[in-house]
N, C-alpha and C positions, 0 to 999 in steps of 0.2 A: 898385543894379541886381542882378538875378540873372543870373549869367554861368555858362554850362555849358561845360566844356572836355573834350571827348572826347579820350582819349589824352594826358591832362595830367600824367602822372607822370614824363616825361623831363626833360631839361635845360630846354627852352624852356617846358614846362608849369610847372616849378618856379619859373622867373623870373616868369611871369605870375601864378601863384597867389599867390606872395609879395607882389607889388606890388598886385594888385587886392584881395586880402583886407585888406592894410594900409590901403587907401584906403576901406574900409568896405563893399565890395560882398560879396554872398553868392556864393561860388564853389563850384560842384559839379564834381567830377572824375569822368568816366566812365572806368573802367579794367577790365581783365580780372582784376586781383588787388586788390580793394579792401581797405584796412586801416584807413583813417581814417574819422572820422565824416562827413566831407564827400565821401567817395568812394562811388560807386555802380557796381555791376557791369554790364558789357555785354560782348558777344563781338565787337564790331566789325563785325558784318555782319547781324544779324537783330534784329527788334523784340523788346522785352522791357519789364520794368518801368521801365527807364531812360527810355523815351519820355515818361513823365510829367514828367521834369525839363525836357525841351525845351518842353513845352506850358506857356505862361505865363512862360517866361523872357524876358529882354530881349535877351541876346546869346549866340550860340553861337560858340566859337572851336575849330574842329576841327583837332587836331594829330595825329590818329591815323595810324599807318603803321609798317611794319617799319623798323628802323634801317638807315641806309645804311652804317654801319660794319661791313662784312662783305665776304667775298670775293664778287665779282660772277659767281657761277656761274649757269647757267640756272635752277636751282631757286631761288636767292636772288633773282634778278631777277624771277621770276614771283611770289614771295612779296611783294616790294616792290610790284609792280603790283596784285596781288589785295588786299592789305591797305589800300592807299590808295583804290582805286576802290570796294571794297565798303563800307568804313567811311563814305566820303563819300555813297554811295548810301543807306546806312542813316540817316545824319543827314538827308539830303534827304527820305527817306520820313517821318521823324518830324516834320520841319518842315511838309511837305505835309498831314499828318494832324492837326496841332495845331489845337485850337479857338481858341487864342490864340497864333499863331505869333510867334517872336522877330522883333524889328524889324531885326536885323542878324545875318548869318552870315559870319563871317570864316573862310575856308578856307585852311589852310596849303598852299603850293605851294613852288616852289624856283627859285632863280636858275640852276640847271642846265639849265633850259628853253632858255636862250640858247646861241648857237653859240660854239664854241671860237674865240677870235680875239684878236689883239694890237693891231690897228690903230686901233680905235675902240670907245668904250663902247656898251653897250646900255641904252637907256631903253625905256619901255613903247610909245612911239610909233614909234621908228625901229629898235629892236632886232631882230636877226635870230634867228629861231627855229632851233635846232640840229637835227642829225640827218642833214645831207647834206654835212658838211665833208669835204674830202679830207685824207688823211694822218693820220687819227686811227683808233684801234681801232674796228671795226665795232660792238662792243657799246655804245660810248658813245651811239650812236643810240637804243638801247633805253631808256637813262636819260631821254632826251628824250621818248620815247613814253610813259613812265610819267608824266612831268610833264604832258604834254598830256592824257592820259586822266584824270588827277587833277582838273585844272581842268574838263574837259568834264563829269565827273560832277556837279560843282556847278552848272554852267551848265544842265544838262538837268533839274534839279529844278524842278518846277512850284510855285514859291513866290512868287506875285505880291505878297504883303504883306511880304516879307522882302528887305531890301537885301543883295546878295551881293558880297563882295570876296575876291579871290584874292591871298594874300600870297606874292609871289615873293621869298622870303627868302634872303639870303646867310647865311653862318655867323654864328650869334649867339654873341658872345663874352661869357662871364660867368666869375666865379671859382669857380663850383660845381665840386665834384669830379666827375670823369668827363666833363666837357664838353670841347668842342674846344679851348678856350683852355688847359685843364688839360693835355690830351695834348700840345699843341704846346709848352707851357712845360716839361713834363717832358723832352721831347727837347732843347730848347735848354739846359736846365740840366745835361744830361749831356754837353754839347759837341757834340751832333748837329744843332744848329739852323742848318746852312748851307743854301745854295741847292740845290735838287733839279733835276737835268737842266738846269743852266744858270741856272735861276731867272727866266727871262723871262716865264713864265706869270703872268697877273694873279690876284690874290686879292681877292675881295669879302667884306666883313665888315660887322657892325653891333654896336655896343656894347649890352650888355643894357639899360642905362638908356634909350637911344634907341629900342630895340625896343619897350619898354613904352610910352614916350611916343608912338611912332608908332601903336601899337594904340589908345591912348586918343584920339589925334587922329582916327583913322578912326571910332571909336565916336561921337565928338561931331559929326562932319561928315556930316550926312544926305545930302549931295549927291555923295558919292564912292562909286562902285561899279566893278566890274570889276577887272582886274589892277593891282596896285600893287607896285612894287619896294621891298622893305625892305632897304636897303643904305646904308652910309655913302657920301657923295659922292666919296670919294677912294680907289677901288681902286688897288692898287699892285703892281708885280712881286714875285714870291715872294722874290727875293733881298733887296729892300728891306724887305719885310714881316718876314722873319726877322731882318734886321739890327736893326730897331726892337724886336723881341721880345727879342732877346739883350740889347740895351741896357737894356730895362726890368728884366731880371733881373740886370744887371751881369755878364754873361758875355761876355768879350772876343772869343772866337772860336767859330765853329761849323764843323764839318767838312762840306764839300760832299758831295753824293751824286750819282752818275751815275743814269741811268734804270734800269740793271740793278740797282744797289744799292737803288734805291727799290722795285723789284719784289720783291727778296729781303726787304726790311724789311716790305713790305706783306703778304707771305706769312706771315712770322713773327707779325705782329700781327693776322692774319686780317682784313685790310681790303683796299682796292683802290686802285691808283695813280691812277685817274680823279680821286679826291678831291684829289690832289696835282698832277697834270699838266695837267688841263683848265684853260685860261685863262678865268676868269670875270671879265669886265670889265663890271660892272653898276653903273648909277647910278640914283638915286631921282628920276627925272624928274617924276613926278606929285606926290610929296610936296613937292618944292621949288617946283613951279609953284603949289601950293595954299597955300604960305606956311609949311610946316613948317621948323623950324630944328633943327639937330643940336647937342647939347651936346658930343658927342665926334666931331667930323667928320674928324679926322686920326688915323692909326694910331699914330704914336709917342706922342702924348698919351694915347690910349685904352689902349694897352698899359701905359703907366706907371701909369695909374689902376687897371687890373685887377690888375696885379702887386702894387701896394700894398695893395689890398683883400685879396688872397689872403695876403699876408705878415702883415698885422695883424689880419685878421678884422673890419676896419672894416665898420660897418653899410652896407647898400646904400641907394640913394635911397628905397627903399620902407620902410626902417626896420627891416629884419630881417637877421640874419646868414644868409648862404646856407646852405641845407641840401643834402645830396647828392640828386641825381636818381636815380630808380630806372631800371634798365636797360629799354630798349625803348620806353618812353613810349607804351604802347598801352592 
C-alpha cells in the first residue's frame, strides 16, 4: 500500500514509519522540514504539491499538531488548537478533492478527551467526555476542547468514499530517544521516579508494538469507523506505574514529589503538570470487542521489554533499531 503520514517525523511517526516501511509499504511523510527522499514539504494548513501524495494513496495517517510538551500558556494552547484543526482541515480538503481518494483516513486524537476520574474506566461507549469536572484547573477544559475540535475537523470533511477513524491514543511507549518512555526512564534512573501528588491518578499507555499492531488491525478491518481508544487494557495508578518502571531499570527507590514540587519541575522542564496530574483511566473497549489481542497488556512486562530494548539496542518487532524522532512531529 501507499501510506501517507502528515506530521510523521515525531516519536509516533518514527514508530509507524519504521514498521510500515519494513513491512514493504510505500510510506510518504509530510513535514515542514523535509530531509529524506520519502519526505514531502507541507505547511500544515494550505494546499500545495503535497496533495498529489494523497490522491491515489491507500491510507492517510494524520499525526500533525504542535507538541503537548510545553507550558500551557494561552499562546501555546492556541497554537495546539490551530495546528491540529488546520492540519486536519487541510488533509480533509485534499481527500475531498482527490480523484482517487484514500480508502482509509486514520486521524490522531487523544485520550485527554475523557474526564479526569478515578472511580471507573472510560471506553468509547460509556466514557465521560471531560471539560466540566469540579476541582481541576480551568485550563484543563481547554485541552478537552482542543481534542473535540480535532475530531470534529475530521468528521466535517465531506469524504463519502473514505472510511474515517479517530485514534484516541494514550501515551505511546517506545525506546526511541526523546519519547515519553525515555523521559520517564531518565527521571526514574536519577532516583526521581516516585509518585507525584500521592500517585492516585491513573496512567493510560500503549506499547509501541501494540500501537503498530492496532493500526494494522484498523487498516485491515473495513467495518470499523469512528473513535477508537488506543490504550492497553490495564491503566494503573501513577504510584504503581512508576514502581514498575523503576523495577524495569533496577532502581530500588524513587523520591516522591508533592504537587508544588511537580509544578516547579514542570516549569524547569518547560512542560505542564496536566500531563502528570490528570487521571487518564482509558480502556480499549472497541478493540477488545472486535477481537484485537495485546502482546503487551500489562505495564510491568511492557516496561521490562522497553527497558531491555533500550539497554541492548535490540531490534524492534519491525526489524529495525529505533531512530531518534525529530522534535515537533509536524
